[in-house]
PLY file of the C-alpha trace (Angstrom):
ply
format ascii 1.0
element vertex 280
property float x
property float y
property float z
element edge 279
property int vertex1
property int vertex2
end_header
-36.19 -24.79 216.72
-34.32 -25.11 213.44
-32.36 -28.33 213.04
-28.74 -27.55 212.32
-26.70 -29.67 209.88
-24.08 -32.15 211.09
-20.50 -30.94 210.98
-17.46 -32.74 209.54
-14.06 -31.18 210.22
-10.80 -31.91 208.38
-7.84 -30.50 210.28
-4.09 -30.77 210.65
-4.36 -29.38 214.21
-5.17 -32.76 215.64
-3.52 -33.57 218.97
-5.96 -34.81 221.66
-6.11 -31.42 223.37
-6.92 -29.62 220.11
-9.51 -32.20 219.10
-11.24 -31.95 222.48
-11.47 -28.17 222.36
-12.62 -28.04 218.74
-15.21 -30.80 219.21
-16.63 -29.14 222.32
-16.87 -25.70 220.69
-18.59 -27.06 217.59
-20.95 -29.21 219.68
-21.87 -26.16 221.76
-22.71 -24.17 218.65
-24.45 -26.89 216.62
-25.98 -29.10 219.30
-24.34 -32.34 218.16
-20.88 -33.87 218.31
-18.95 -33.25 215.07
-16.96 -35.78 213.11
-13.35 -34.55 213.32
-10.90 -36.18 210.91
-7.25 -35.54 211.79
-4.91 -35.20 208.79
-1.49 -35.52 210.36
0.62 -37.23 207.70
3.65 -35.79 205.89
1.48 -34.11 203.23
-1.78 -32.91 204.83
-2.58 -30.65 201.88
-2.63 -33.56 199.44
-4.65 -35.70 201.83
-7.12 -32.88 202.45
-7.56 -32.23 198.72
-8.51 -35.84 197.98
-10.54 -36.27 201.18
-12.59 -33.12 200.58
-13.23 -34.16 196.97
-14.27 -37.63 198.16
-16.45 -36.22 200.93
-18.43 -34.02 198.55
-18.48 -36.70 195.86
-20.03 -39.12 198.39
-23.17 -36.96 198.43
-23.78 -37.63 194.70
-25.46 -40.65 193.04
-28.27 -40.68 195.60
-31.26 -40.33 193.27
-33.01 -37.60 195.19
-32.58 -34.68 197.55
-29.92 -34.83 200.24
-29.73 -33.41 203.74
-27.19 -30.58 204.17
-23.80 -31.09 205.80
-21.34 -28.45 206.99
-17.68 -29.19 206.28
-14.79 -27.34 207.94
-11.31 -27.57 206.42
-8.33 -26.23 208.35
-5.20 -26.95 206.32
-2.86 -23.96 206.10
-0.70 -23.64 202.97
2.94 -24.49 203.66
4.25 -21.29 202.06
4.75 -18.91 205.01
3.07 -16.16 203.00
0.42 -14.93 205.43
1.43 -12.94 208.55
-1.32 -14.36 210.80
-2.56 -17.28 208.76
-4.30 -17.69 205.43
-7.85 -16.26 205.14
-10.90 -18.49 205.47
-13.41 -18.79 202.65
-16.71 -20.54 202.09
-18.79 -21.94 199.26
-21.76 -24.24 198.74
-21.86 -27.53 196.89
-25.53 -28.18 196.36
-27.03 -27.66 199.81
-23.75 -28.43 201.58
-21.71 -25.64 203.14
-17.90 -25.79 203.06
-15.67 -23.44 205.05
-11.98 -23.77 204.24
-8.65 -22.11 204.47
-7.95 -20.39 201.15
-5.61 -23.15 200.03
-5.09 -23.41 196.29
-3.88 -26.98 196.40
-6.89 -28.15 198.43
-9.48 -26.28 196.33
-8.09 -26.79 192.82
-9.36 -30.40 192.44
-12.87 -29.15 193.19
-12.54 -26.71 190.31
-11.24 -29.46 188.00
-13.65 -32.26 188.90
-16.71 -30.69 190.57
-16.99 -27.39 188.68
-16.20 -25.03 191.56
-15.49 -21.60 190.06
-15.32 -19.22 193.02
-15.29 -18.95 196.79
-16.30 -16.21 199.21
-13.29 -14.93 201.18
-13.80 -13.49 204.65
-11.82 -11.08 206.77
-11.88 -12.04 210.44
-12.14 -8.50 211.83
-14.80 -7.42 209.34
-16.95 -10.47 210.03
-16.66 -10.27 213.81
-17.31 -6.53 213.95
-20.31 -6.90 211.64
-21.68 -9.70 213.82
-21.08 -7.74 217.03
-22.93 -4.76 215.58
-25.93 -6.81 214.47
-26.69 -10.31 215.79
-23.86 -11.51 218.09
-23.37 -10.58 221.74
-19.63 -9.94 221.51
-17.83 -7.15 223.30
-15.11 -5.10 221.62
-12.52 -6.88 223.79
-13.78 -10.32 222.73
-13.70 -9.33 219.07
-10.13 -8.07 219.45
-9.07 -11.29 221.20
-10.34 -13.41 218.31
-8.91 -11.07 215.68
-5.43 -11.20 217.18
-5.27 -14.90 218.01
-3.32 -17.33 215.87
-5.88 -20.05 216.67
-8.64 -18.90 214.34
-9.72 -22.45 213.46
-10.81 -22.84 217.09
-12.34 -19.44 217.84
-13.43 -17.96 214.51
-14.32 -20.80 212.13
-17.01 -22.52 214.25
-18.71 -19.14 214.74
-18.51 -18.43 211.01
-20.02 -21.85 210.30
-22.92 -21.31 212.70
-23.65 -17.84 211.36
-23.66 -19.07 207.76
-25.85 -22.05 208.70
-28.26 -19.55 210.28
-28.32 -17.46 207.10
-26.64 -14.43 208.65
-25.41 -11.72 206.21
-21.71 -12.48 206.62
-19.57 -10.03 204.60
-17.24 -11.65 202.06
-15.57 -11.05 198.72
-15.60 -13.37 195.72
-12.34 -14.94 194.56
-11.90 -17.28 191.58
-10.76 -20.87 191.95
-8.75 -22.23 189.05
-8.12 -25.84 188.08
-4.56 -26.92 188.74
-2.53 -27.30 185.57
-1.77 -30.93 184.80
1.80 -31.88 185.61
3.94 -34.94 185.10
4.45 -35.15 188.85
1.98 -37.60 190.38
1.95 -38.04 194.15
0.48 -40.35 196.75
-2.45 -38.45 198.28
-3.57 -41.07 200.81
-2.28 -44.46 201.95
-5.33 -46.44 203.03
-5.45 -49.06 205.77
-4.68 -51.83 203.26
-1.52 -50.10 202.08
-3.07 -49.10 198.75
-1.63 -45.81 197.50
-4.39 -43.47 196.36
-2.92 -41.13 193.75
-3.87 -37.52 193.05
-4.84 -38.06 189.41
-7.46 -40.02 187.45
-6.10 -43.25 186.01
-6.87 -42.07 182.47
-4.74 -38.93 183.00
-1.56 -40.51 184.34
1.48 -39.38 182.33
2.27 -42.00 179.70
-0.97 -43.90 180.39
-2.62 -43.39 177.00
-2.20 -46.57 175.01
0.27 -48.01 177.53
-0.27 -51.35 179.23
2.20 -50.56 182.02
4.05 -47.70 183.70
7.34 -47.52 185.57
7.06 -47.00 189.32
10.08 -45.96 191.36
10.73 -48.36 194.24
12.08 -46.13 196.99
13.50 -49.05 198.93
16.18 -49.90 196.37
15.92 -47.12 193.77
14.83 -49.48 190.99
12.19 -48.67 188.37
9.57 -51.41 188.41
7.28 -51.98 185.44
3.71 -52.20 186.74
0.75 -53.25 184.61
-2.41 -51.16 184.38
-5.78 -52.78 185.06
-9.38 -51.56 184.91
-10.38 -52.92 188.33
-8.76 -54.24 191.48
-10.13 -57.81 190.97
-8.25 -57.94 187.66
-4.87 -57.61 189.41
-3.30 -61.07 189.95
-2.95 -62.13 193.59
0.40 -61.04 195.03
1.19 -58.79 192.05
1.36 -54.99 191.84
-1.01 -53.08 189.62
-2.25 -49.61 188.73
-6.03 -49.54 188.73
-9.04 -47.28 189.01
-9.66 -46.86 192.74
-12.55 -45.74 194.88
-11.57 -42.06 195.17
-12.22 -38.96 193.15
-13.54 -39.24 189.61
-11.82 -42.44 188.54
-8.60 -41.63 190.42
-5.79 -44.16 190.20
-4.44 -46.42 192.93
-1.17 -48.27 193.10
-1.96 -51.62 194.72
-0.49 -54.98 195.51
-3.31 -57.52 195.44
-3.35 -59.15 198.87
-0.46 -56.99 200.11
0.65 -53.43 200.80
1.85 -51.29 197.91
3.15 -48.71 200.39
5.41 -51.33 202.00
6.49 -53.00 198.76
7.47 -49.71 197.09
8.50 -47.78 200.21
5.93 -45.06 199.56
4.41 -42.52 201.95
1.84 -39.76 201.60
3.19 -36.98 199.38
5.82 -39.12 197.60
6.26 -38.96 193.83
5.29 -42.25 192.23
6.42 -42.51 188.63
9.81 -42.38 186.99
9.05 -41.23 183.48
11.15 -42.76 180.75
11.55 -41.52 177.21
0 1
1 2
2 3
3 4
4 5
5 6
6 7
7 8
8 9
9 10
10 11
11 12
12 13
13 14
14 15
15 16
16 17
17 18
18 19
19 20
20 21
21 22
22 23
23 24
24 25
25 26
26 27
27 28
28 29
29 30
30 31
31 32
32 33
33 34
34 35
35 36
36 37
37 38
38 39
39 40
40 41
41 42
42 43
43 44
44 45
45 46
46 47
47 48
48 49
49 50
50 51
51 52
52 53
53 54
54 55
55 56
56 57
57 58
58 59
59 60
60 61
61 62
62 63
63 64
64 65
65 66
66 67
67 68
68 69
69 70
70 71
71 72
72 73
73 74
74 75
75 76
76 77
77 78
78 79
79 80
80 81
81 82
82 83
83 84
84 85
85 86
86 87
87 88
88 89
89 90
90 91
91 92
92 93
93 94
94 95
95 96
96 97
97 98
98 99
99 100
100 101
101 102
102 103
103 104
104 105
105 106
106 107
107 108
108 109
109 110
110 111
111 112
112 113
113 114
114 115
115 116
116 117
117 118
118 119
119 120
120 121
121 122
122 123
123 124
124 125
125 126
126 127
127 128
128 129
129 130
130 131
131 132
132 133
133 134
134 135
135 136
136 137
137 138
138 139
139 140
140 141
141 142
142 143
143 144
144 145
145 146
146 147
147 148
148 149
149 150
150 151
151 152
152 153
153 154
154 155
155 156
156 157
157 158
158 159
159 160
160 161
161 162
162 163
163 164
164 165
165 166
166 167
167 168
168 169
169 170
170 171
171 172
172 173
173 174
174 175
175 176
176 177
177 178
178 179
179 180
180 181
181 182
182 183
183 184
184 185
185 186
186 187
187 188
188 189
189 190
190 191
191 192
192 193
193 194
194 195
195 196
196 197
197 198
198 199
199 200
200 201
201 202
202 203
203 204
204 205
205 206
206 207
207 208
208 209
209 210
210 211
211 212
212 213
213 214
214 215
215 216
216 217
217 218
218 219
219 220
220 221
221 222
222 223
223 224
224 225
225 226
226 227
227 228
228 229
229 230
230 231
231 232
232 233
233 234
234 235
235 236
236 237
237 238
238 239
239 240
240 241
241 242
242 243
243 244
244 245
245 246
246 247
247 248
248 249
249 250
250 251
251 252
252 253
253 254
254 255
255 256
256 257
257 258
258 259
259 260
260 261
261 262
262 263
263 264
264 265
265 266
266 267
267 268
268 269
269 270
270 271
271 272
272 273
273 274
274 275
275 276
276 277
277 278
278 279
């Protein structure tokens, strides 16, 4: 029997009922309990973008071959554009398989920092009807139920993942993925358990960073602009002081920290908030 890869799922559909159903369905298909990571903050797209980049980046710098992992990403774009939800796509990073909602904001960092150029976009009906006509024991009524449901991340995506892991000829169409144009707007992608604010940009690419020893951070608690020094590493930040440093995420992504404290609390910042007040 072929050993199937472990599954990691990033999802914004993360109440206990949803997690139980998704975990059970994936376990039934793959034979092991998945790791399901709920992304329920105010900006799940930003958190998913950095988390997916970090997840794939964590499989580098190993010095040899790696074992494959299957990653599911269910973060719908907040644009109301799709009548029954955004399509799902897939791609491979090395031996790892990623199945994701076609979310530009989530995928763009992979194009910028990991060299992703295209994804394979699927159509739910086409895939299910192809499977039913070839390898899957699905009736026409069961296909129609899954095609019409709004809850495709539960019913469709785990099946798609299993079929791709099995090497089934799943029909799909290529679509390009473009790097996101650099903007002055820098946001908090993730607030970690220490209160450090992981930003969505490398430290070297922060607006105004080149040649500057400090940047102005907007304190949302009182509306003041606070001058914060830039440091190479967290240990260089003086105890009790704020600093902007190269963090643990992405490819040298920046973090706003308070050494020994919580930058999120000191500056009143949450996931998705803009960080810098740019001055002329």
